[in-house]
N, C-alpha and C positions, 0 to 999 in steps of 0.2 A: 504494500500500500504506500503510495507516494504522497507525502504531505507537501503541499505547495503553499507558499506565502505570497502575498501581494505587496510589492514595495514600489517606491517611486524611483525611476531610473535617473541618470544624469541629465537626460533631455526633458525631464518633467512628466514623461508618460508612465502609466502604471504598467508594471511587468510582473509576471508570476515567476517566482524562483523556487528551486527545490529547498524544502525545509530540512530540519535535522534528520539525518539518516542513521544515527547511531542507536544502539539498543539501550533501553533504560536500565539503570541499576549499576552495580559495581562488579568488577571482575572477581571471579572466585579465586583465582591464583594469579600471581604476577606473570607477565609475558617474559619468556626467556628466549632471547634470540639465539643463544648457543645451541638450543635443542632443535631449532628449525633448520640450522645449517649443519650438514652432515660431516664432512671431513675437516681435518685441521687446515688443509690448504684453502678450502672454501671460506673458512672463518678468517684466515689471514687476508685473503682477497677482499672480503667484505670490509675489514678494518682499513686496509690500504686505500680502497676506493673512497671510504668516508673521509680519511685524512686528506686525500687529494682534493676532494670536493671542498673542504673547509679551508685548507691551508695552501693550496697550490696556486701558482700564477698562470698555469696553462689550463684554462678552462675551455670547454667545448660548446658548440651550438649556441643557443640563445643566452647562455650565461656569460659568454665572452664579452668583455668591455674593451672599447678602444682606449679609454683612459682609466687606469686603475684608480680606485677610490682612495 
C-alpha cells in the first residue's frame, strides 16, 4: 500500500509525493553488516570502497567536482 502526501512544489503547484515507506516499530536485533558479506576479501573491498568514497580525491560520475570544496 503506497501512502502519498500532497505538498507544494517549487513552482507553487500541488504535487503528490511518496510518503514514508519504512515499517513501524523498532528492530528486534541490530543490523550486522559483517554477516551479510561472506568472505574476508569481500569485507575488505567493502571497507576500501567506503574509504575511497569519503576520503579520496578521485571520484567518479556525478560526484566528480571541477573545483574541490
